[in-house]
C-alpha positions, 0 to 999 in steps of 0.5 A: 588099325595098322593096315588101315593107316598104311592104306589111308596114307599110302605108306610104302616103307615100314620099320618095326622095332620089336618083331617078336613072332611077326604078327604086326610085321606080317599085318603091315606087309600084307597091306603094303603095295607090291613094291612095299618094304618092311624091315623088322628088328628084334634081338631074339633069334628064336622068335625071329625064326618063328616070324620068318616061318609065318612070313614065308607061309604068307609069301611075304618074305620078298617084302620083309627083311629081318635084322637080328641084333641089339636094336640100338646097333641095328638102328645106328646101322640103318642111319649110317646107310641113310635109310628112311621110312614112311612109318616106324612101329615100335613095340619093344622094350618099354624102357628104351622107348625114348631112345627108340623115338630119338632114332625113329625121328631121324629114320622117318620122312617128314610127315611120316608116322611113328607109332608106339604100342602099349602106351596106356600100360593096362590103364595103369598110367592113369592110376596114381596109386600104381607106382611100379617101375614099368608104369613109371617108365611109360608115364615118363615116355608119355610126358617126353612125347607130349613135350616134344615139338618135332611131332604132332601126336595123340594117344589112341585108346585102342587095345593097350593104347597107341601113341601116333606121332607125325613128324613135322 
């Protein structure tokens, strides 16, 4: 799906918040044009090293740069140097999704996309009987996005759910 979006909308620059072992980053980078760039953020040095090994095997290390640090600190640094992206993909700690959105809205160009993964939380967000902390965090996030008029948005029930926002 991310590859289709990148091709369909002619995206050339991506930011990924929450890289883990690099599957999504690599998938996006493979689709970017030859001069495309992707910045991958994660706080875990070991998983980033695994991701980097995959980037190298795929000969994508020229397109992908990694930052290993706390996401908020990394995002502040990107803002300080006036970074701007066509697409921001977020698949990190769910408790910070609202915080990441507030950074992303300033890091994505007008008409750019912000995509969040896992927003349906195994379908639990729709089950009133499920009231655990993580499910409630996702409900709060979904409500926040629904009420934010800086973006057009919808939830795509693909996989564990994707929220796709277009900055107005």
